KESE-166954 format. One record per residue (C-alpha): x, y, z; chain. Coordinates in steps of 0.2 Angstrom, whole numbers, plus 5000, padded with zeros to 4 digits. Each point is the difference from the previous one (the first is absolute). Example, Ala and Ser with C-alpha at 12.3 -4.5 7.8 and 13.67 -1.06 7.14 Angstrom:
<nodes>
NODE/u/v/w/drentor
NODE/5062/4978/5039/A
NODE/5006/5017/4997/A
</nodes>
This chain:
<nodes>
NODE/u/v/w/drentor
NODE/4544/5109/4646/A
NODE/4981/5002/4998/A
NODE/4991/5013/5011/A
NODE/4990/4985/5008/A
NODE/5016/4991/5005/A
NODE/5008/5017/5007/A
NODE/4985/5003/5011/A
NODE/5000/4982/5006/A
NODE/5019/5002/5005/A
NODE/4996/5016/5009/A
NODE/4987/4991/5010/A
NODE/5011/4986/5005/A
NODE/5013/5012/5006/A
NODE/4988/5009/5010/A
NODE/4993/4984/5007/A
NODE/5018/4995/5005/A
NODE/5003/5016/5010/A
NODE/4983/5000/5008/A
NODE/5004/4982/5007/A
NODE/5017/5006/5007/A
NODE/4991/5016/5007/A
NODE/4987/4989/5008/A
NODE/5012/4988/5008/A
NODE/5011/5013/5008/A
NODE/4986/5012/5005/A
NODE/4985/4990/5004/A
NODE/5008/4985/5007/A
NODE/5003/5002/5019/A
NODE/5019/5003/5003/A
NODE/5011/4986/5007/A
NODE/5017/5001/5009/A
NODE/5013/4988/4998/A
NODE/5008/4994/5016/A
NODE/5017/4994/4996/A
NODE/5005/4999/5019/A
NODE/4988/4985/5002/A
NODE/5009/4990/4986/A
NODE/5011/4985/5005/A
NODE/5018/5004/4999/A
NODE/5015/4988/4998/A
NODE/5014/5004/5013/A
NODE/5017/4992/5000/A
NODE/5007/4998/5018/A
NODE/5018/4996/5005/A
NODE/4999/4995/5019/A
NODE/5017/4998/5006/A
NODE/5005/4990/4984/A
NODE/4984/4991/4998/A
NODE/4991/5007/4984/A
NODE/4982/4997/4996/A
NODE/4986/5009/4990/A
NODE/4983/5003/5007/A
NODE/4984/5010/4995/A
NODE/4992/5013/5010/A
NODE/4988/5014/5000/A
NODE/5010/5010/5013/A
NODE/5005/5017/4996/A
NODE/5015/5002/5011/A
NODE/5014/4989/5007/A
NODE/4993/5001/5017/A
NODE/4983/4994/4994/A
NODE/5009/4986/4990/A
NODE/5009/4994/5015/A
NODE/4984/4999/5010/A
NODE/4991/4992/4985/A
NODE/5013/4986/4999/A
NODE/5003/4999/5019/A
NODE/5019/5004/4998/A
NODE/5007/5006/5017/A
NODE/5015/5011/5001/A
NODE/5009/5007/5015/A
NODE/5007/5017/5003/A
NODE/5018/4993/4997/A
NODE/4995/4994/4983/A
NODE/5002/5010/4984/A
NODE/4987/5001/4986/A
NODE/5003/5009/4983/A
NODE/4990/5010/4994/A
NODE/4995/5008/5017/A
NODE/4985/4992/5008/A
NODE/4987/5014/4996/A
NODE/5005/5000/4981/A
NODE/4986/4997/4987/A
NODE/5001/4984/4990/A
NODE/4995/4996/4983/A
NODE/4999/4984/4989/A
NODE/5018/4995/4997/A
NODE/5007/5008/5016/A
NODE/5014/4992/5009/A
NODE/5002/4999/5018/A
NODE/5016/4995/5009/A
NODE/5000/4995/5019/A
NODE/5017/4998/5009/A
NODE/4998/4991/5016/A
NODE/5011/5006/5015/A
NODE/5009/4986/5009/A
NODE/5001/5001/5019/A
NODE/5019/4998/5005/A
NODE/5012/5001/5015/A
NODE/5017/5008/4998/A
NODE/5014/4998/5013/A
NODE/5012/5015/4998/A
NODE/5011/5011/5010/A
NODE/4995/4991/5016/A
NODE/4981/5003/4997/A
NODE/4986/4989/4994/A
NODE/4988/5009/4988/A
NODE/4983/4993/4995/A
NODE/4994/5008/4984/A
NODE/4994/4997/4982/A
NODE/5008/5000/4983/A
NODE/4994/5001/4982/A
NODE/5017/4995/4993/A
NODE/5002/4984/4991/A
NODE/5017/4995/5008/A
NODE/5009/5003/5016/A
NODE/5010/5015/4993/A
NODE/4985/5009/4995/A
NODE/4991/4997/5017/A
NODE/5015/5007/5009/A
NODE/5001/5015/4989/A
NODE/4981/5003/5001/A
NODE/5003/5001/5019/A
NODE/5014/5012/4999/A
NODE/5014/4988/5006/A
NODE/5016/5004/4991/A
NODE/5013/4986/4997/A
NODE/5019/5003/4998/A
NODE/5010/4989/4988/A
NODE/5006/4989/5014/A
NODE/4983/4997/5009/A
NODE/4992/4983/4999/A
NODE/4982/4995/5000/A
NODE/4991/4983/5004/A
NODE/4991/4996/4988/A
NODE/5011/5007/4986/A
NODE/4994/5016/4991/A
NODE/4993/4992/4985/A
NODE/4989/4988/5010/A
NODE/4982/5003/4997/A
NODE/4989/5008/5014/A
NODE/4987/4989/5007/A
NODE/4987/5003/5014/A
NODE/5007/4999/5017/A
NODE/5018/5000/4993/A
NODE/5014/5003/5013/A
NODE/5015/5010/4994/A
NODE/5016/5002/5010/A
NODE/5012/5014/4996/A
NODE/5018/4997/5005/A
NODE/5010/5016/5001/A
NODE/5018/4998/4995/A
NODE/5012/5015/5003/A
NODE/5018/5001/4997/A
NODE/5011/5014/5007/A
NODE/5018/5004/5003/A
NODE/5003/5005/5018/A
NODE/5016/5007/5008/A
NODE/5003/4995/5018/A
NODE/5014/5003/5013/A
NODE/5006/4985/5010/A
NODE/5012/4998/5014/A
NODE/5016/4990/4998/A
NODE/5005/4990/5016/A
NODE/5018/5003/5007/A
NODE/5012/4986/5003/A
NODE/5007/4997/5018/A
NODE/5019/4995/5003/A
NODE/5007/4996/5017/A
NODE/5017/5003/5007/A
NODE/5007/4993/5017/A
NODE/5008/5010/5014/A
NODE/5011/4991/5013/A
NODE/4998/5014/5012/A
NODE/4981/5000/5000/A
NODE/4990/4987/5010/A
NODE/4994/4985/4992/A
NODE/4982/5005/5003/A
NODE/5002/5017/4994/A
NODE/4996/5006/4982/A
NODE/5002/5017/4993/A
NODE/4995/5008/4984/A
NODE/5015/5009/4992/A
NODE/4991/5006/4985/A
NODE/4981/5001/4999/A
NODE/4993/4992/4984/A
NODE/4990/5011/4989/A
NODE/4987/4993/4987/A
NODE/5002/5005/4982/A
NODE/4987/5006/4988/A
NODE/4996/4994/4982/A
NODE/4988/5006/4987/A
NODE/4991/4986/4991/A
NODE/4988/5002/4984/A
NODE/4987/4986/5000/A
NODE/4987/4995/4987/A
NODE/4985/4996/5010/A
NODE/4984/4990/4994/A
NODE/4984/5003/5009/A
NODE/4984/4989/4998/A
NODE/4985/5009/5006/A
NODE/5011/5012/5010/A
NODE/5010/4986/5009/A
NODE/5018/4997/4995/A
NODE/5003/4983/4993/A
NODE/5018/5002/4993/A
NODE/5015/5012/5000/A
NODE/5015/5000/4989/A
NODE/5016/5009/5004/A
NODE/5005/5011/4985/A
NODE/5015/5009/5008/A
NODE/5008/5006/5016/A
NODE/5013/5012/5006/A
NODE/5009/5003/5016/A
NODE/4996/5016/5008/A
NODE/5010/4997/5016/A
NODE/5012/4986/5004/A
NODE/4998/4991/5017/A
NODE/5013/5003/5014/A
NODE/5006/4984/5008/A
NODE/4998/4998/5018/A
NODE/5016/4995/5010/A
NODE/4998/4991/5017/A
NODE/5013/4997/5012/A
NODE/4999/4984/5011/A
NODE/5010/4999/5016/A
NODE/5010/4984/5002/A
NODE/5008/5003/5017/A
NODE/4995/4986/5012/A
NODE/5006/4999/5019/A
NODE/5001/4982/5004/A
NODE/5001/4991/5017/A
NODE/5009/4984/5004/A
NODE/4999/4986/4987/A
NODE/4992/4983/5005/A
NODE/5002/4985/4989/A
NODE/4989/4985/4999/A
NODE/4986/4992/4990/A
NODE/4986/5009/4991/A
NODE/4983/4993/4996/A
NODE/4984/5006/4992/A
NODE/4981/5000/5003/A
NODE/4985/5007/4992/A
NODE/4994/5015/5010/A
NODE/4996/5018/4994/A
NODE/5007/4998/4983/A
NODE/5014/5014/5001/A
NODE/5017/5004/5006/A
NODE/4997/4994/5018/A
NODE/5008/4988/5012/A
NODE/4999/4992/5017/A
NODE/5015/5001/5012/A
NODE/5003/4996/5018/A
NODE/5013/5013/5003/A
NODE/4995/5015/4990/A
NODE/4985/5010/5007/A
NODE/4984/5001/4989/A
NODE/4999/5015/4989/A
NODE/5019/5001/4998/A
NODE/5009/4995/4984/A
NODE/5013/4987/4996/A
NODE/5012/4997/4986/A
NODE/5000/4982/4995/A
NODE/5014/4993/4989/A
NODE/5000/4983/4991/A
NODE/5018/4994/5005/A
NODE/5000/4988/4985/A
NODE/4997/5013/4986/A
NODE/5003/5017/5008/A
NODE/4982/5006/4997/A
NODE/4993/5011/5013/A
NODE/4983/5008/5005/A
NODE/4993/5012/5013/A
NODE/4985/4994/5009/A
NODE/4989/5006/5014/A
NODE/4998/4989/5015/A
NODE/4981/4998/5004/A
NODE/4999/4983/5008/A
NODE/5009/4989/5013/A
NODE/5010/4984/4995/A
NODE/5007/4988/4994/A
NODE/5001/4987/5014/A
NODE/5012/4987/4992/A
NODE/5017/4997/5005/A
NODE/5013/5011/4990/A
NODE/4986/5010/4991/A
NODE/5002/5018/5003/A
NODE/4987/5008/4988/A
NODE/4984/4994/4992/A
NODE/4997/5010/4984/A
NODE/4983/5004/4992/A
NODE/4998/4990/4984/A
NODE/5002/5015/4989/A
NODE/5016/5006/5008/A
NODE/5008/4983/5000/A
NODE/4997/4998/4981/A
NODE/5011/5015/4997/A
NODE/5016/4992/5007/A
NODE/4997/4982/4997/A
NODE/4988/4987/4992/A
NODE/4985/4995/5010/A
NODE/5005/4982/4997/A
NODE/5015/5002/5010/A
NODE/4990/5002/5016/A
NODE/5014/5004/5012/A
NODE/5015/5010/4995/A
NODE/5016/5007/5009/A
NODE/4998/5019/5004/A
NODE/5008/5014/5009/A
NODE/4988/5012/5009/A
NODE/5004/5017/5005/A
NODE/4988/5012/5009/A
NODE/4998/5017/4991/A
NODE/5003/5014/5013/A
NODE/4995/5015/4989/A
</nodes>
């Protein structure tokens, strides 16, 4: 290279550095403001995804810029005061207002969960394996959803129950016909039963007997009924019936009211004891008028009139 060319090259280099020096040192300084640049933000608002541009620097400013309202129950990721940059992604999960009926209470609350099961868990409501919900657990949660929780509990329970005693009767010819005595007092027994009981919201809806055992056998009660009857003179004639008190009563013209009479159907031998509570009958040959109920015990009502023997009871 010739000396002239070398000198020319040096001058060109010097001029180049001079220009750079002049640009940076002589030109007034300028700051680059990246914050005012438009940013592209992706927003997922409860499943609705959209992109928008903004010059906001934080999520809270972005929400104001785009007039996006959120409540204290909603969830936003990242947190609301976080900085945003171009390419940032914002996720908003909207809380649904729900009503839960559980354990005898009605709870009005909010839930972020996507289905009934998540909403219950979020509100600290624990379900057992047998509990039921309406709607079902995997049903999506919507605003103003109403959830009913039915508690189902099953337990085995041992209970003691009484066993009724039986009663038998004996007769005693030396005891008056209106007298009754207890020879052996009855005693109830006791049994132990194991039940499987199902409860629905604390109320028993079914029980199944699993087993039982006798702890104490019942004692049979023995009653003695007197049969001795002192009778007055017998009178024979016709017996009729009429509707009166509907019991073991009769009308007589010879036996005082309040006393008793033994009446026997002479055709079949059946007999009854009735209390005289009326005066009659008036027909010829008729000596007693039986209440309809009493008459039916010794004869058919269709007979109307029957042959009877009447004896006053004196004891």
